[in-house]
VOPA-554850 format. One record per residue (C-alpha): x, y, z; residue number from 1; residue in one letter. Coordinates in nm, 3 decimals. Layout:
<rs>
<r x="X" y="Y" z="Z" i="NUM" aa="a"/>
...
</rs>
This chain:
<rs>
<r x="-0.335" y="-2.689" z="-0.132" i="1" aa="m"/>
<r x="-0.626" y="-2.590" z="-0.407" i="2" aa="q"/>
<r x="-0.806" y="-2.247" z="-0.359" i="3" aa="p"/>
<r x="-1.203" y="-2.326" z="-0.335" i="4" aa="l"/>
<r x="-1.429" y="-2.169" z="-0.597" i="5" aa="r"/>
<r x="-1.649" y="-1.987" z="-0.331" i="6" aa="e"/>
<r x="-1.323" y="-1.798" z="-0.179" i="7" aa="l"/>
<r x="-1.257" y="-1.599" z="-0.510" i="8" aa="v"/>
<r x="-1.401" y="-1.264" z="-0.410" i="9" aa="y"/>
<r x="-1.435" y="-0.883" z="-0.563" i="10" aa="r"/>
<r x="-1.577" y="-0.589" z="-0.395" i="11" aa="t"/>
<r x="-1.602" y="-0.232" z="-0.547" i="12" aa="p"/>
<r x="-1.387" y="0.015" z="-0.403" i="13" aa="l"/>
<r x="-1.513" y="0.332" z="-0.196" i="14" aa="t"/>
<r x="-1.332" y="0.582" z="-0.449" i="15" aa="t"/>
<r x="-1.129" y="0.502" z="-0.765" i="16" aa="r"/>
<r x="-0.815" y="0.436" z="-0.664" i="17" aa="f"/>
<r x="-0.469" y="0.341" z="-0.874" i="18" aa="r"/>
<r x="-0.722" y="0.361" z="-1.170" i="19" aa="g"/>
<r x="-0.914" y="0.091" z="-1.031" i="20" aa="l"/>
<r x="-1.317" y="0.078" z="-0.910" i="21" aa="d"/>
<r x="-1.315" y="-0.293" z="-0.791" i="22" aa="a"/>
<r x="-1.066" y="-0.515" z="-0.608" i="23" aa="r"/>
<r x="-1.038" y="-0.880" z="-0.652" i="24" aa="d"/>
<r x="-0.851" y="-1.192" z="-0.554" i="25" aa="g"/>
<r x="-0.834" y="-1.570" z="-0.436" i="26" aa="v"/>
<r x="-0.826" y="-1.693" z="-0.097" i="27" aa="l"/>
<r x="-0.626" y="-1.996" z="-0.001" i="28" aa="l"/>
<r x="-0.634" y="-2.211" z="0.301" i="29" aa="r"/>
<r x="-0.378" y="-2.417" z="0.472" i="30" aa="g"/>
<r x="-0.285" y="-2.595" z="0.767" i="31" aa="d"/>
<r x="-0.198" y="-2.258" z="0.939" i="32" aa="a"/>
<r x="-0.482" y="-2.032" z="0.787" i="33" aa="g"/>
<r x="-0.580" y="-1.845" z="0.511" i="34" aa="w"/>
<r x="-0.344" y="-1.648" z="0.265" i="35" aa="g"/>
<r x="-0.458" y="-1.420" z="0.005" i="36" aa="e"/>
<r x="-0.330" y="-1.403" z="-0.372" i="37" aa="l"/>
<r x="-0.422" y="-1.073" z="-0.520" i="38" aa="s"/>
<r x="-0.168" y="-0.948" z="-0.800" i="39" aa="p"/>
<r x="-0.319" y="-0.646" z="-1.013" i="40" aa="f"/>
<r x="-0.403" y="-0.753" z="-1.346" i="41" aa="w"/>
<r x="-0.135" y="-0.545" z="-1.518" i="42" aa="d"/>
<r x="0.113" y="-0.749" z="-1.374" i="43" aa="y"/>
<r x="0.261" y="-1.063" z="-1.556" i="44" aa="d"/>
<r x="0.299" y="-1.423" z="-1.428" i="45" aa="d"/>
<r x="0.681" y="-1.368" z="-1.330" i="46" aa="v"/>
<r x="0.619" y="-1.066" z="-1.136" i="47" aa="e"/>
<r x="0.306" y="-1.209" z="-0.985" i="48" aa="s"/>
<r x="0.474" y="-1.538" z="-0.876" i="49" aa="a"/>
<r x="0.609" y="-1.390" z="-0.521" i="50" aa="p"/>
<r x="0.263" y="-1.274" z="-0.461" i="51" aa="w"/>
<r x="0.161" y="-1.659" z="-0.469" i="52" aa="l"/>
<r x="0.466" y="-1.733" z="-0.234" i="53" aa="r"/>
<r x="0.325" y="-1.480" z="0.006" i="54" aa="a"/>
<r x="-0.034" y="-1.639" z="0.023" i="55" aa="a"/>
<r x="0.143" y="-1.992" z="0.066" i="56" aa="r"/>
<r x="0.348" y="-1.872" z="0.347" i="57" aa="e"/>
<r x="0.067" y="-1.737" z="0.521" i="58" aa="a"/>
<r x="-0.171" y="-2.036" z="0.447" i="59" aa="a"/>
<r x="0.090" y="-2.343" z="0.526" i="60" aa="d"/>
<r x="0.371" y="-2.151" z="0.769" i="61" aa="l"/>
<r x="0.174" y="-1.851" z="0.924" i="62" aa="g"/>
<r x="0.354" y="-1.554" z="1.085" i="63" aa="f"/>
<r x="0.658" y="-1.482" z="1.301" i="64" aa="p"/>
<r x="0.640" y="-1.400" z="1.671" i="65" aa="a"/>
<r x="0.483" y="-1.039" z="1.715" i="66" aa="a"/>
<r x="0.699" y="-0.796" z="1.941" i="67" aa="v"/>
<r x="0.385" y="-0.547" z="1.924" i="68" aa="r"/>
<r x="0.012" y="-0.581" z="2.002" i="69" aa="d"/>
<r x="-0.107" y="-0.286" z="1.769" i="70" aa="a"/>
<r x="0.037" y="-0.108" z="1.484" i="71" aa="v"/>
<r x="0.000" y="0.264" z="1.432" i="72" aa="p"/>
<r x="-0.160" y="0.323" z="1.071" i="73" aa="v"/>
<r x="-0.173" y="0.626" z="0.831" i="74" aa="n"/>
<r x="-0.520" y="0.717" z="0.632" i="75" aa="v"/>
<r x="-0.490" y="0.698" z="0.255" i="76" aa="t"/>
<r x="-0.633" y="0.995" z="0.064" i="77" aa="v"/>
<r x="-0.677" y="0.894" z="-0.291" i="78" aa="p"/>
<r x="-0.670" y="1.168" z="-0.573" i="79" aa="a"/>
<r x="-0.991" y="1.354" z="-0.475" i="80" aa="v"/>
<r x="-1.111" y="1.712" z="-0.411" i="81" aa="g"/>
<r x="-1.055" y="1.881" z="-0.113" i="82" aa="p"/>
<r x="-1.400" y="1.848" z="0.077" i="83" aa="q"/>
<r x="-1.343" y="1.464" z="0.005" i="84" aa="r"/>
<r x="-1.023" y="1.463" z="0.128" i="85" aa="a"/>
<r x="-1.093" y="1.628" z="0.440" i="86" aa="r"/>
<r x="-1.448" y="1.371" z="0.495" i="87" aa="e"/>
<r x="-1.191" y="1.072" z="0.423" i="88" aa="i"/>
<r x="-0.947" y="1.200" z="0.722" i="89" aa="v"/>
<r x="-1.213" y="1.314" z="0.983" i="90" aa="l"/>
<r x="-1.357" y="0.938" z="0.934" i="91" aa="a"/>
<r x="-1.018" y="0.755" z="0.951" i="92" aa="s"/>
<r x="-1.067" y="0.629" z="1.302" i="93" aa="g"/>
<r x="-0.808" y="0.833" z="1.462" i="94" aa="g"/>
<r x="-0.518" y="0.806" z="1.232" i="95" aa="c"/>
<r x="-0.275" y="1.069" z="1.318" i="96" aa="r"/>
<r x="-0.106" y="1.045" z="0.971" i="97" aa="t"/>
<r x="-0.229" y="1.086" z="0.644" i="98" aa="a"/>
<r x="-0.079" y="0.961" z="0.301" i="99" aa="k"/>
<r x="-0.187" y="1.175" z="0.030" i="100" aa="v"/>
<r x="-0.191" y="1.049" z="-0.325" i="101" aa="k"/>
<r x="-0.059" y="1.309" z="-0.588" i="102" aa="v"/>
<r x="0.101" y="1.321" z="-0.940" i="103" aa="a"/>
<r x="-0.197" y="1.153" z="-1.110" i="104" aa="q"/>
<r x="-0.198" y="1.164" z="-1.486" i="105" aa="r"/>
<r x="-0.439" y="1.140" z="-1.753" i="106" aa="g"/>
<r x="-0.859" y="1.168" z="-1.763" i="107" aa="p"/>
<r x="-0.859" y="1.045" z="-1.424" i="108" aa="a"/>
<r x="-0.795" y="1.376" z="-1.328" i="109" aa="v"/>
<r x="-0.943" y="1.564" z="-1.626" i="110" aa="g"/>
<r x="-0.657" y="1.585" z="-1.816" i="111" aa="g"/>
<r x="-0.550" y="1.426" z="-2.173" i="112" aa="r"/>
<r x="-0.337" y="1.105" z="-2.152" i="113" aa="p"/>
<r x="-0.028" y="1.193" z="-1.985" i="114" aa="g"/>
<r x="-0.112" y="1.536" z="-1.862" i="115" aa="d"/>
<r x="-0.015" y="1.549" z="-1.493" i="116" aa="v"/>
<r x="-0.249" y="1.689" z="-1.236" i="117" aa="e"/>
<r x="-0.213" y="2.043" z="-1.195" i="118" aa="p"/>
<r x="-0.003" y="2.149" z="-0.893" i="119" aa="l"/>
<r x="-0.311" y="2.349" z="-0.763" i="120" aa="a"/>
<r x="-0.517" y="2.072" z="-0.712" i="121" aa="a"/>
<r x="-0.257" y="1.899" z="-0.539" i="122" aa="e"/>
<r x="-0.174" y="2.181" z="-0.316" i="123" aa="a"/>
<r x="-0.563" y="2.205" z="-0.253" i="124" aa="e"/>
<r x="-0.560" y="1.844" z="-0.153" i="125" aa="r"/>
<r x="-0.289" y="1.857" z="0.087" i="126" aa="v"/>
<r x="-0.413" y="2.195" z="0.269" i="127" aa="a"/>
<r x="-0.761" y="2.013" z="0.318" i="128" aa="a"/>
<r x="-0.595" y="1.739" z="0.490" i="129" aa="v"/>
<r x="-0.364" y="1.960" z="0.707" i="130" aa="r"/>
<r x="-0.669" y="2.127" z="0.795" i="131" aa="a"/>
<r x="-0.846" y="1.817" z="0.879" i="132" aa="a"/>
<r x="-0.570" y="1.700" z="1.093" i="133" aa="l"/>
<r x="-0.561" y="2.023" z="1.267" i="134" aa="d"/>
<r x="-0.941" y="2.002" z="1.353" i="135" aa="e"/>
<r x="-0.892" y="1.654" z="1.479" i="136" aa="l"/>
<r x="-0.556" y="1.674" z="1.662" i="137" aa="l"/>
<r x="-0.509" y="2.031" z="1.687" i="138" aa="g"/>
<r x="-0.275" y="2.304" z="1.496" i="139" aa="p"/>
<r x="0.012" y="2.139" z="1.362" i="140" aa="g"/>
<r x="-0.054" y="1.777" z="1.489" i="141" aa="a"/>
<r x="-0.045" y="1.472" z="1.299" i="142" aa="g"/>
<r x="0.185" y="1.400" z="0.978" i="143" aa="a"/>
<r x="0.154" y="1.412" z="0.612" i="144" aa="i"/>
<r x="0.303" y="1.207" z="0.349" i="145" aa="r"/>
<r x="0.264" y="1.240" z="-0.032" i="146" aa="v"/>
<r x="0.283" y="0.942" z="-0.275" i="147" aa="d"/>
<r x="0.356" y="0.995" z="-0.652" i="148" aa="a"/>
<r x="0.395" y="0.659" z="-0.721" i="149" aa="n"/>
<r x="0.674" y="0.767" z="-0.939" i="150" aa="g"/>
<r x="0.466" y="0.974" z="-1.202" i="151" aa="a"/>
<r x="0.666" y="1.285" z="-1.157" i="152" aa="w"/>
<r x="0.986" y="1.391" z="-1.373" i="153" aa="t"/>
<r x="1.261" y="1.489" z="-1.176" i="154" aa="v"/>
<r x="1.183" y="1.860" z="-1.281" i="155" aa="d"/>
<r x="0.819" y="1.800" z="-1.184" i="156" aa="e"/>
<r x="0.920" y="1.667" z="-0.851" i="157" aa="a"/>
<r x="1.187" y="1.924" z="-0.762" i="158" aa="l"/>
<r x="0.923" y="2.210" z="-0.833" i="159" aa="a"/>
<r x="0.626" y="2.042" z="-0.648" i="160" aa="r"/>
<r x="0.780" y="1.923" z="-0.351" i="161" aa="i"/>
<r x="0.863" y="2.244" z="-0.184" i="162" aa="p"/>
<r x="0.499" y="2.364" z="-0.252" i="163" aa="v"/>
<r x="0.312" y="2.040" z="-0.126" i="164" aa="l"/>
<r x="0.553" y="2.084" z="0.200" i="165" aa="d"/>
<r x="0.462" y="2.412" z="0.259" i="166" aa="a"/>
<r x="0.108" y="2.318" z="0.219" i="167" aa="e"/>
<r x="0.146" y="2.048" z="0.480" i="168" aa="a"/>
<r x="0.347" y="2.249" z="0.717" i="169" aa="r"/>
<r x="0.623" y="2.016" z="0.691" i="170" aa="g"/>
<r x="0.586" y="1.673" z="0.498" i="171" aa="l"/>
<r x="0.710" y="1.365" z="0.674" i="172" aa="e"/>
<r x="0.833" y="1.219" z="0.365" i="173" aa="y"/>
<r x="0.759" y="1.174" z="-0.018" i="174" aa="v"/>
<r x="0.700" y="0.830" z="-0.143" i="175" aa="e"/>
<r x="0.836" y="0.730" z="-0.471" i="176" aa="q"/>
<r x="0.836" y="1.102" z="-0.647" i="177" aa="p"/>
<r x="1.003" y="0.937" z="-0.974" i="178" aa="s"/>
<r x="1.042" y="0.602" z="-1.107" i="179" aa="a"/>
<r x="1.387" y="0.508" z="-1.153" i="180" aa="g"/>
<r x="1.678" y="0.453" z="-0.884" i="181" aa="v"/>
<r x="1.900" y="0.739" z="-1.053" i="182" aa="a"/>
<r x="1.600" y="0.980" z="-1.063" i="183" aa="d"/>
<r x="1.515" y="0.910" z="-0.701" i="184" aa="l"/>
<r x="1.862" y="0.989" z="-0.611" i="185" aa="a"/>
<r x="1.845" y="1.314" z="-0.848" i="186" aa="a"/>
<r x="1.525" y="1.420" z="-0.661" i="187" aa="v"/>
<r x="1.724" y="1.342" z="-0.296" i="188" aa="r"/>
<r x="1.992" y="1.557" z="-0.407" i="189" aa="r"/>
<r x="1.828" y="1.857" z="-0.573" i="190" aa="g"/>
<r x="1.561" y="1.927" z="-0.320" i="191" aa="l"/>
<r x="1.589" y="2.266" z="-0.152" i="192" aa="r"/>
<r x="1.382" y="2.172" z="0.140" i="193" aa="v"/>
<r x="1.438" y="1.890" z="0.411" i="194" aa="a"/>
<r x="1.207" y="1.647" z="0.284" i="195" aa="v"/>
<r x="1.298" y="1.276" z="0.316" i="196" aa="p"/>
<r x="1.244" y="1.035" z="0.047" i="197" aa="i"/>
<r x="1.084" y="0.702" z="0.041" i="198" aa="a"/>
<r x="1.133" y="0.414" z="-0.191" i="199" aa="a"/>
<r x="0.835" y="0.178" z="-0.298" i="200" aa="d"/>
<r x="0.833" y="0.037" z="-0.661" i="201" aa="e"/>
<r x="1.244" y="0.071" z="-0.646" i="202" aa="s"/>
<r x="1.205" y="-0.156" z="-0.372" i="203" aa="i"/>
<r x="0.913" y="-0.393" z="-0.476" i="204" aa="r"/>
<r x="0.934" y="-0.395" z="-0.865" i="205" aa="r"/>
<r x="1.316" y="-0.391" z="-0.854" i="206" aa="a"/>
<r x="1.529" y="-0.681" z="-0.947" i="207" aa="s"/>
<r x="1.777" y="-0.548" z="-0.736" i="208" aa="d"/>
<r x="1.615" y="-0.386" z="-0.418" i="209" aa="p"/>
<r x="1.951" y="-0.262" z="-0.265" i="210" aa="l"/>
<r x="2.047" y="-0.055" z="-0.527" i="211" aa="r"/>
<r x="1.861" y="0.217" z="-0.377" i="212" aa="v"/>
<r x="2.087" y="0.200" z="-0.060" i="213" aa="v"/>
<r x="2.422" y="0.207" z="-0.281" i="214" aa="r"/>
<r x="2.305" y="0.506" z="-0.453" i="215" aa="e"/>
<r x="2.201" y="0.675" z="-0.189" i="216" aa="d"/>
<r x="1.832" y="0.723" z="-0.317" i="217" aa="a"/>
<r x="1.619" y="0.714" z="-0.008" i="218" aa="a"/>
<r x="1.585" y="0.782" z="0.352" i="219" aa="d"/>
<r x="1.303" y="0.522" z="0.398" i="220" aa="v"/>
<r x="1.178" y="0.190" z="0.228" i="221" aa="v"/>
<r x="0.821" y="0.082" z="0.186" i="222" aa="v"/>
<r x="0.788" y="-0.302" z="0.204" i="223" aa="l"/>
<r x="0.462" y="-0.463" z="0.071" i="224" aa="k"/>
<r x="0.432" y="-0.817" z="0.168" i="225" aa="v"/>
<r x="0.279" y="-0.997" z="-0.118" i="226" aa="q"/>
<r x="0.489" y="-0.836" z="-0.386" i="227" aa="p"/>
<r x="0.816" y="-0.932" z="-0.212" i="228" aa="l"/>
<r x="0.681" y="-1.275" z="-0.162" i="229" aa="g"/>
<r x="0.599" y="-1.290" z="0.227" i="230" aa="g"/>
<r x="0.659" y="-1.171" z="0.564" i="231" aa="v"/>
<r x="0.986" y="-1.329" z="0.630" i="232" aa="r"/>
<r x="1.133" y="-1.221" z="0.284" i="233" aa="a"/>
<r x="1.059" y="-0.882" z="0.408" i="234" aa="c"/>
<r x="1.206" y="-0.917" z="0.742" i="235" aa="l"/>
<r x="1.534" y="-1.031" z="0.596" i="236" aa="d"/>
<r x="1.528" y="-0.746" z="0.331" i="237" aa="l"/>
<r x="1.457" y="-0.460" z="0.604" i="238" aa="a"/>
<r x="1.750" y="-0.622" z="0.757" i="239" aa="e"/>
<r x="1.996" y="-0.613" z="0.455" i="240" aa="r"/>
<r x="1.856" y="-0.279" z="0.370" i="241" aa="v"/>
<r x="1.919" y="-0.101" z="0.702" i="242" aa="g"/>
<r x="1.714" y="0.178" z="0.662" i="243" aa="l"/>
<r x="1.362" y="0.289" z="0.828" i="244" aa="p"/>
<r x="1.068" y="0.067" z="0.716" i="245" aa="v"/>
<r x="0.755" y="0.152" z="0.639" i="246" aa="v"/>
<r x="0.485" y="-0.167" z="0.587" i="247" aa="v"/>
<r x="0.201" y="-0.083" z="0.323" i="248" aa="s"/>
<r x="-0.065" y="-0.266" z="0.178" i="249" aa="s"/>
<r x="-0.123" y="-0.391" z="-0.158" i="250" aa="a"/>
<r x="-0.488" y="-0.302" z="-0.159" i="251" aa="l"/>
<r x="-0.597" y="-0.629" z="-0.025" i="252" aa="e"/>
<r x="-0.892" y="-0.767" z="0.145" i="253" aa="s"/>
<r x="-0.845" y="-0.775" z="0.566" i="254" aa="s"/>
<r x="-0.725" y="-1.159" z="0.513" i="255" aa="v"/>
<r x="-0.427" y="-0.991" z="0.271" i="256" aa="g"/>
<r x="-0.392" y="-0.715" z="0.543" i="257" aa="l"/>
<r x="-0.326" y="-0.971" z="0.825" i="258" aa="a"/>
<r x="-0.013" y="-1.044" z="0.610" i="259" aa="a"/>
<r x="0.129" y="-0.685" z="0.623" i="260" aa="g"/>
<r x="0.011" y="-0.637" z="1.017" i="261" aa="v"/>
<r x="0.221" y="-0.957" z="1.082" i="262" aa="a"/>
<r x="0.549" y="-0.803" z="0.941" i="263" aa="l"/>
<r x="0.448" y="-0.463" z="1.104" i="264" aa="a"/>
<r x="0.391" y="-0.624" z="1.438" i="265" aa="a"/>
<r x="0.763" y="-0.847" z="1.385" i="266" aa="a"/>
<r x="0.990" y="-0.577" z="1.287" i="267" aa="l"/>
<r x="1.234" y="-0.505" z="1.573" i="268" aa="p"/>
<r x="1.161" y="-0.120" z="1.524" i="269" aa="e"/>
<r x="0.875" y="0.056" z="1.349" i="270" aa="l"/>
<r x="0.945" y="0.446" z="1.356" i="271" aa="p"/>
<r x="0.638" y="0.555" z="1.122" i="272" aa="y"/>
<r x="0.297" y="0.497" z="1.083" i="273" aa="a"/>
<r x="0.210" y="0.221" z="0.827" i="274" aa="c"/>
<r x="0.002" y="0.227" z="0.530" i="275" aa="g"/>
<r x="-0.214" y="-0.065" z="0.627" i="276" aa="l"/>
<r x="-0.553" y="0.108" z="0.680" i="277" aa="a"/>
<r x="-0.678" y="0.030" z="0.344" i="278" aa="t"/>
<r x="-0.978" y="-0.182" z="0.419" i="279" aa="a"/>
<r x="-1.137" y="0.140" z="0.426" i="280" aa="q"/>
<r x="-1.099" y="0.174" z="0.064" i="281" aa="l"/>
<r x="-1.328" y="-0.132" z="0.025" i="282" aa="l"/>
<r x="-1.709" y="-0.124" z="0.017" i="283" aa="t"/>
<r x="-1.723" y="-0.473" z="0.138" i="284" aa="r"/>
<r x="-1.472" y="-0.719" z="0.302" i="285" aa="d"/>
<r x="-1.443" y="-1.097" z="0.307" i="286" aa="v"/>
<r x="-1.439" y="-1.086" z="0.704" i="287" aa="v"/>
<r x="-1.666" y="-1.028" z="0.975" i="288" aa="a"/>
<r x="-1.465" y="-0.783" z="1.150" i="289" aa="e"/>
<r x="-1.225" y="-0.595" z="0.914" i="290" aa="p"/>
<r x="-0.896" y="-0.481" z="1.034" i="291" aa="l"/>
<r x="-0.984" y="-0.113" z="1.061" i="292" aa="l"/>
<r x="-0.811" y="0.148" z="1.245" i="293" aa="p"/>
<r x="-0.899" y="0.253" z="1.606" i="294" aa="v"/>
<r x="-0.756" y="0.549" z="1.762" i="295" aa="d"/>
<r x="-0.525" y="0.549" z="1.459" i="296" aa="g"/>
<r x="-0.394" y="0.182" z="1.546" i="297" aa="a"/>
<r x="-0.485" y="-0.173" z="1.409" i="298" aa="i"/>
<r x="-0.461" y="-0.443" z="1.665" i="299" aa="a"/>
<r x="-0.234" y="-0.742" z="1.566" i="300" aa="v"/>
<r x="-0.504" y="-1.046" z="1.468" i="301" aa="r"/>
<r x="-0.586" y="-1.233" z="1.182" i="302" aa="r"/>
<r x="-0.960" y="-1.261" z="1.091" i="303" aa="p"/>
<r x="-1.060" y="-1.534" z="0.861" i="304" aa="a"/>
<r x="-1.296" y="-1.545" z="0.587" i="305" aa="p"/>
<r x="-1.686" y="-1.534" z="0.675" i="306" aa="d"/>
<r x="-1.937" y="-1.711" z="0.512" i="307" aa="a"/>
<r x="-2.200" y="-1.410" z="0.526" i="308" aa="d"/>
<r x="-1.937" y="-1.156" z="0.390" i="309" aa="a"/>
<r x="-1.800" y="-1.401" z="0.116" i="310" aa="l"/>
<r x="-2.182" y="-1.412" z="-0.015" i="311" aa="a"/>
<r x="-2.165" y="-1.018" z="-0.030" i="312" aa="l"/>
<r x="-1.819" y="-1.021" z="-0.212" i="313" aa="t"/>
<r x="-1.876" y="-1.339" z="-0.453" i="314" aa="a"/>
<r x="-1.776" y="-1.249" z="-0.812" i="315" aa="p"/>
<r x="-1.906" y="-1.311" z="-1.130" i="316" aa="d"/>
<r x="-1.824" y="-1.613" z="-1.318" i="317" aa="d"/>
<r x="-1.583" y="-1.444" z="-1.548" i="318" aa="d"/>
<r x="-1.410" y="-1.352" z="-1.288" i="319" aa="t"/>
<r x="-1.388" y="-1.659" z="-1.073" i="320" aa="r"/>
<r x="-1.266" y="-1.830" z="-1.366" i="321" aa="d"/>
<r x="-0.985" y="-1.590" z="-1.465" i="322" aa="r"/>
<r x="-0.842" y="-1.628" z="-1.094" i="323" aa="w"/>
<r x="-0.860" y="-1.978" z="-1.085" i="324" aa="l"/>
<r x="-0.699" y="-2.024" z="-1.421" i="325" aa="a"/>
<r x="-0.438" y="-1.774" z="-1.289" i="326" aa="r"/>
<r x="-0.375" y="-1.932" z="-0.976" i="327" aa="y"/>
<r x="-0.280" y="-2.270" z="-1.184" i="328" aa="v"/>
<r x="-0.046" y="-2.073" z="-1.404" i="329" aa="r"/>
<r x="0.107" y="-1.897" z="-1.091" i="330" aa="l"/>
<r x="0.187" y="-2.209" z="-0.941" i="331" aa="a"/>
<r x="0.356" y="-2.364" z="-1.246" i="332" aa="a"/>
<r x="0.560" y="-2.044" z="-1.267" i="333" aa="q"/>
<r x="0.647" y="-2.092" z="-0.882" i="334" aa="l"/>
<r x="0.803" y="-2.403" z="-0.985" i="335" aa="e"/>
<r x="1.059" y="-2.228" z="-1.220" i="336" aa="k"/>
<r x="1.162" y="-1.988" z="-0.980" i="337" aa="v"/>
<r x="1.400" y="-2.060" z="-0.663" i="338" aa="p"/>
<r x="1.233" y="-1.968" z="-0.322" i="339" aa="a"/>
</rs>
């Protein structure tokens, strides 16, 4: 299977997210359909190889049978001001759950390198989201979760989570408050409020994802299809972990998101809304009808790339060449790594 040159894509984001202003990747076609390869550029080839395995699964094998025809999703609120946070929630397509990014560091939030965002700014953002959900759904309705991407120290997490919990009038959970498994466990033990802890990076970027379970470091696990090597690999991991699962995206196009939707559709239980509404963060998509929420859920379907949409997401020559070279390297890397 070879990627076609015209199926490398690049699209600006509506809001700066994860330090990015744009998202890009390469789409692969096989007998079963289309897959996406889009590891972030700060990932080396070893860490990126499972992303290719996931793309090949989608293209060559397809997805397991679904047990539901729609997946509830959360709206993602980046590190923006309160007015913009409110607008994002109100325009979310009826999402009843909001994931709010916190713990931003450095110049992106007006500070020096290494400075953590002021707690007051995080609290204002969460309060604005709470007010927007109240406006949409009624007082106290809907759920708010926050995601620190492992950026708080243990002490910062223990100090900030109770404040944000109060502003949310009860957080659904806090995702990856600190970086390491030992720190996650310390936060979980030390919290003076009953807020569950979700593990993301400690699962998808860990050589031993089950350590989270052995050390009682989390109540929930977040699974992302591309970093973990495919839908079937995620289903196997979910069974071994034995904790409630939230399926989330890696900020893909709708071709890549379809794999996350397939995972969420195939899980035996789905107790939480999933973080799969991130096509809302792309200014353009590679399909004619992106995977966007309607009444807070995404229908289980698998859109294919569209010629007109691809023309609008065509990359510059340098981006195309970088991706095709990366694809060749990752294909060679996969040959060295057991499935």
